[in-house]
Every structure is written in C-alpha cells, then in structure tokens.
VEXVEXTI-281216 format. One record per residue (C-alpha): x, y, z; residue in one letter. Coordinates in Angstrom, 1 decimal, padded with zeros to 4 digits. Each point is the difference from the previous one (the first is absolute). Layout:
BEGIN
x  y  z  rest
X  Y  Z  a;
...
% end
This chain:
BEGIN
x  y  z  rest
000.0  000.0  000.0  m;
001.3  003.4  -001.0  d;
000.5  001.9  003.3  p;
-000.9  003.3  -001.7  d;
-003.1  -001.3  -001.7  i;
-002.8  002.6  -000.6  k;
-003.7  -000.3  000.4  q;
-001.8  -000.3  -003.4  p;
-002.6  002.6  -000.8  g;
-001.8  002.1  -002.5  v;
000.3  003.6  -000.9  d;
-003.5  001.0  -001.0  q;
-001.5  003.3  -001.2  y;
-003.6  000.7  -000.7  s;
-001.8  003.1  -001.1  l;
-003.8  000.3  -000.6  s;
-002.6  002.7  -000.4  i;
-003.8  -000.4  000.1  e;
-002.5  002.5  -001.2  r;
-003.8  000.0  000.1  e;
-001.3  000.7  -003.6  l;
-003.7  000.3  000.7  i;
-002.2  -001.2  002.8  k;
000.7  -003.6  000.9  d;
002.7  -000.4  -002.6  l;
003.8  000.3  000.6  s;
003.2  -000.7  -001.8  v;
003.4  -001.0  001.5  e;
003.4  000.0  -001.8  v;
002.8  -001.8  001.7  a;
003.7  -000.9  -000.6  f;
001.9  -002.7  001.9  i;
003.7  -000.9  -000.1  y;
001.7  -002.8  001.9  k;
003.7  -001.1  000.0  k;
001.1  -003.0  002.0  f;
003.3  000.5  001.9  i;
002.5  -002.0  002.1  n;
-001.2  -003.3  -001.4  l;
001.1  -003.1  001.8  l;
001.6  -003.0  -001.7  g;
002.3  -003.0  000.4  c;
003.2  000.5  -001.9  v;
002.5  -002.7  -001.0  e;
003.4  001.7  000.6  t;
002.7  -002.3  -001.4  l;
-001.3  -001.0  -003.4  g;
001.6  001.3  -003.2  l;
-001.8  -000.3  -003.4  w;
000.8  000.3  -003.6  e;
-002.4  000.9  -002.9  p;
-001.0  -002.9  -002.4  v;
-002.6  -000.5  -002.6  t;
-002.6  -002.8  000.2  y;
-002.1  -001.3  -003.0  f;
-003.5  -000.9  001.0  d;
-001.0  -002.9  -002.2  e;
-003.7  000.4  001.0  d;
-000.3  003.4  -001.6  t;
003.1  000.2  -002.3  g;
001.2  003.2  001.9  l;
003.4  000.8  001.4  t;
000.2  001.6  003.5  h;
002.8  001.7  001.8  n;
000.4  -001.6  003.4  v;
002.7  -000.6  002.7  w;
002.1  -002.9  001.0  s;
001.6  -000.4  003.4  l;
003.8  -000.3  -000.2  i;
000.7  -000.5  003.7  t;
-000.5  -003.1  002.1  d;
-003.8  -000.7  000.5  t;
000.9  -001.4  003.5  e;
001.6  003.2  001.2  e;
-003.0  002.3  000.7  v;
-000.6  002.6  002.6  e;
-003.3  001.8  000.5  y;
-000.6  003.5  001.4  l;
-003.4  001.4  000.9  i;
000.3  003.7  -000.8  t;
-001.3  003.0  -002.0  n;
001.5  -001.0  -003.4  p;
002.0  002.8  -001.7  v;
001.1  -000.3  -003.6  g;
003.6  -000.8  -000.6  g;
000.8  -001.2  003.5  t;
000.1  -003.7  -001.1  y;
000.0  -001.7  -003.4  d;
-003.4  -001.4  000.7  t;
-001.4  003.6  000.5  v;
000.3  001.8  -003.3  p;
-002.4  002.7  001.0  f;
-001.8  001.4  003.0  t;
-003.6  -001.4  000.1  p;
-002.7  002.6  -000.5  g;
-003.7  000.3  -000.8  s;
-002.3  003.0  -000.4  k;
-003.6  000.7  -000.6  y;
-001.9  003.1  -001.1  h;
-003.6  000.5  -000.8  s;
-002.3  002.8  -001.3  f;
-003.7  -000.3  001.0  q;
-003.2  001.7  -000.7  v;
-003.1  -000.8  002.2  n;
-003.5  001.2  -000.6  l;
-002.6  -000.4  002.7  t;
-003.7  000.6  000.0  k;
-001.3  -000.6  003.5  r;
-003.3  -001.7  000.6  f;
-002.9  002.3  -000.7  s;
-003.2  000.0  -002.1  n;
000.2  -003.8  000.2  k;
003.4  -000.6  -001.7  w;
003.7  000.2  000.6  q;
003.1  -000.4  -002.2  l;
003.7  -000.4  000.4  m;
002.4  000.0  -003.0  a;
003.7  -000.1  000.1  s;
002.9  -000.2  -002.5  y;
003.7  -000.7  000.9  a;
003.1  000.0  -002.1  y;
002.9  -001.6  001.8  s;
003.5  -001.4  -000.6  k;
001.9  -002.5  002.3  a;
003.5  -000.8  -001.1  d;
003.6  -000.6  001.2  g;
002.5  -002.9  000.1  n;
-001.8  -002.1  002.5  y;
-003.7  -000.8  000.8  d;
-001.8  -000.3  003.3  l;
-003.0  -001.7  -001.7  g;
-000.8  -002.6  -002.6  g;
002.6  -002.6  -001.1  w;
003.3  001.0  001.6  g;
-001.7  001.5  003.0  g;
002.3  -002.3  002.0  r;
003.1  001.6  -001.5  e;
001.1  002.0  003.0  l;
-002.6  -001.0  002.5  l;
000.9  -003.6  -000.5  g;
003.7  000.8  000.0  n;
000.8  -001.5  -003.4  e;
000.5  002.9  -002.3  f;
003.8  000.6  000.6  f;
001.0  -003.6  000.6  i;
000.3  -000.7  -003.7  s;
000.9  002.6  -002.6  k;
-002.4  -001.7  -002.4  n;
-002.8  001.3  002.2  e;
000.9  003.5  -001.2  t;
-000.2  -000.7  -003.8  v;
-002.5  002.2  -001.7  n;
-001.0  001.4  003.3  s;
-000.7  003.6  -001.0  e;
-003.6  000.7  -001.2  g;
-003.5  000.1  001.2  y;
-001.3  -001.6  003.2  n;
-002.3  -002.9  -000.8  l;
-002.7  001.7  002.0  s;
000.1  003.1  -002.2  d;
-003.3  001.0  -001.5  v;
000.1  003.1  -002.2  t;
-003.7  000.9  -000.2  h;
-002.8  -000.7  002.4  v;
-003.6  001.4  -000.4  f;
-002.7  -000.8  002.6  k;
-003.6  000.9  000.0  l;
-002.2  -000.8  003.0  q;
-003.5  001.2  000.7  g;
-003.5  -000.7  001.2  s;
-003.5  001.2  -000.8  v;
-003.4  -000.6  001.6  i;
-002.4  -001.2  -002.7  l;
-003.8  -000.1  000.1  p;
-001.4  -002.4  002.6  l;
003.0  001.0  002.2  d;
002.2  -002.5  -001.8  i;
003.7  000.9  000.5  a;
002.3  -000.5  -003.0  l;
003.8  000.0  000.6  g;
002.6  000.1  -002.7  v;
003.7  -000.7  000.2  n;
002.1  000.3  -003.2  f;
003.7  -000.3  -000.3  i;
002.5  000.3  -002.9  y;
003.7  -000.4  000.6  r;
003.1  -000.6  -002.1  s;
001.3  -003.6  000.0  g;
002.6  -001.0  002.6  y;
003.6  -000.4  -001.2  r;
002.1  -003.1  -000.3  y;
003.2  -001.3  -001.7  n;
001.1  -003.4  -001.2  n;
002.3  -002.2  002.1  l;
002.7  -002.5  -001.1  f;
002.4  -002.4  001.7  r;
003.6  -000.9  -000.7  i;
000.5  -003.7  -000.8  f;
003.7  000.4  -001.0  d;
002.2  -001.7  002.5  e;
002.9  002.3  -001.0  d;
-001.8  003.0  001.4  i;
000.3  -000.1  003.8  i;
-002.4  001.5  002.4  d;
-000.6  000.0  003.8  v;
-002.3  -002.6  001.4  g;
-003.2  -000.9  -001.9  w;
-001.2  000.5  -003.6  t;
-001.2  003.5  -000.4  r;
-002.7  001.7  -002.1  d;
001.6  002.8  -001.9  i;
-001.8  002.9  -001.8  r;
000.1  -000.5  -003.8  a;
-000.7  003.8  -000.5  e;
-000.2  003.1  002.1  s;
-002.2  -000.3  003.1  r;
-003.6  000.6  -000.8  g;
000.5  000.8  -003.7  s;
-003.0  -002.2  -001.0  l;
-003.7  000.7  000.9  k;
-003.1  -002.0  000.4  y;
-003.2  001.3  -001.8  p;
-002.0  002.9  001.5  d;
-002.8  -000.9  002.4  l;
-003.6  001.1  -000.1  f;
-002.5  -001.1  002.6  r;
-003.6  001.0  000.9  l;
-001.8  -001.1  003.2  d;
-003.6  000.8  000.9  l;
-002.2  -000.3  003.1  r;
-003.7  000.2  000.4  l;
-001.5  000.3  003.5  e;
-003.6  000.3  001.2  k;
-000.8  000.6  003.7  q;
-003.1  -001.2  001.8  f;
-001.5  000.8  003.4  k;
-000.6  -002.6  002.6  m;
-001.5  001.8  002.9  g;
002.8  002.0  001.6  k;
002.6  -002.0  -002.0  n;
000.8  -000.2  -003.7  t;
001.5  -002.4  -002.4  f;
001.5  000.4  -003.4  s;
000.0  -002.2  -003.1  v;
003.2  000.5  -002.0  l;
001.2  -001.2  -003.4  m;
003.6  000.5  -001.1  d;
001.4  -000.4  -003.5  a;
003.8  -000.3  -000.3  y;
001.8  000.5  -003.3  n;
-003.2  000.7  -001.7  l;
001.5  000.0  -003.5  f;
001.7  -003.3  000.7  n;
003.5  001.3  -001.0  s;
002.6  -002.7  -000.2  n;
003.1  002.3  000.3  t;
003.3  -001.8  000.2  v;
001.6  000.5  003.4  l;
002.9  -002.4  -000.3  g;
002.0  -002.1  -002.4  t;
002.7  -002.6  000.4  q;
003.1  002.2  -000.3  n;
002.8  -002.6  000.6  h;
001.6  -000.6  -003.4  t;
001.1  -003.6  001.0  f;
-003.6  -001.0  000.9  n;
-001.9  -002.1  -002.6  p;
-003.0  002.3  000.5  n;
002.1  003.1  -000.6  y;
-002.2  002.8  -001.4  g;
-003.3  -001.6  000.9  k;
-002.7  001.7  002.2  v;
000.2  -001.0  003.6  s;
-002.6  002.3  001.5  s;
-003.0  002.1  -001.1  i;
-002.5  002.2  001.7  m;
-002.9  -001.7  001.9  d;
-003.0  -000.6  -002.3  p;
-003.4  001.7  000.4  r;
-001.6  -000.9  003.3  r;
-003.4  000.8  001.6  f;
-000.6  -000.1  003.8  q;
-003.2  000.2  001.9  l;
-000.1  001.0  003.7  g;
-002.3  001.1  002.9  i;
001.1  002.5  002.7  r;
-001.8  000.6  003.2  f;
000.1  003.2  002.0  h;
-001.0  -000.3  003.7  f;
-000.7  003.0  002.3  k;
% end
C-alpha cells in the first residue's frame, strides 16, 4: 500500500437557472461537469513490456499489443493512485470526465393535466470507465497489472448516451379516468469489440485477457424509443376507495437491440444477445384505506 495514497473523489460543477414563463409553466436550463480524480488502482511495478503486432485470425485484422519481456514469476503489486510514466505498466494517468447540458420544461398539475419534458445532451469520455464492460478496471484492481489492459483505452465511456429526451404527463379524462404517459428516446449505448491473444510467443501476466479491438466505445447500439401508458379509474367504497389500473409497457413493441456478442473469438460473434422487452400489459387493483 502506498503510504501517501490519496482519497479518490470527483470535482463537480453545476449551474442552473429556472424561470416561470407563464402561470403553471416553467423552464430550467442546467449545465453539469464532473471530473474523477485521485483514482485508486493496483499497479504491477516490476514488469517491462515491448510492443508487438498480433494477427487476429477471426477478423483478419492486425493489432498493436504488448508482450512481457521480464520474468512472469517476478511481480510486485502496489495499491496507489496511478500516475502516468511511474512504471512501465502505467503509460498514462487514469482519468474520466462527464459533462451535460439539460433543458427541462415543467407544467405543474392544474386544469386536470400536467406535463414534464426534458432534453439532455451529454458526453462521458476518458481513458478508463467506471461503468459498463471494464467497470472493474481500477475498482477491481486489474487495469495496470497488464499493459494490454490499456490498449485502445482512450475513448467514450460505455455508459455514454449522447441524446436523451423524456416526456411524462398525465390528464384526467371524462368519467374521471386518469391517463398517464411516459415516453423516452435515447441514443444507443456504446461498445467495442474484444479479442484474445492465442499466440504463445506473446507473453502476458496471469490469465487470458479480453483486449479492445478498437477505441473504447467507438461503436454504438441503435437508438431506443419507448412509450408506456397507464389508465386508472378510482371508485368509492364508503370512506375508502379502490382503483383499477391498466399499464401498457413498450406500446409500439419496439425490438431495439441492446447487446450483441462482441468477442471476436466467439462462434456467435456479431449476433444479437439482448433486445428490449416486448409489449406487455398489466392489470392491477389498488386499495386506499382511511
């Protein structure tokens, strides 16, 4: 353990302004910036590496990787705040940042209806990722054990979503039936392909590793559209009431791809592994006791 280790943290700045446009209607504009600092990691301090090229037979592509030139049995680990250039396994100081611009429109409940609409443009990038695949990089103390973990590290976080639009509202219809609407559009999450080295002449530390085939988060899944509805009717039962509800999830039955097999060595490489849940209806009863 580094005796001078520092507590990890976040430098965060946010600025927002809200203004009432007309009665019951307001707009808010906000800007958020985050930068992660003093990140913790486990560093292998004795290893020396040389650059080599590796031909991936699964894709026909050639990649620039690293091969260990020191004894794999002679290792020493240090839990510290990694700083670029201090050891051969630490080619850069890990960093990640996030910034977002948001516009929120709110119509408070009056005249039997309410509405909330929001749009956010954001960017999350850096040379390591706290979320998605690779979220274990520093938190799991693996990122600076092998220099191959740092290949193609610079790019977008896998949790990066460029555009998000949300629309939520409710209205009281005739017969006092309440209709609720929840619509969301967001850009697809990011991903990158992964390959493994099967060349025994290229030495690594420990187990076989998944290595990025291109810059982190350079590929994107399709954009997502989803509409959910709720109908609710309330009835009196003496002093108490009960409600009958019907929910419709993913009303348009969108089958947006959420994941694919991105390991180039897998026989199912490139095939869809996850899609959005299909259209679903749900009935319910809710009791209100006084």
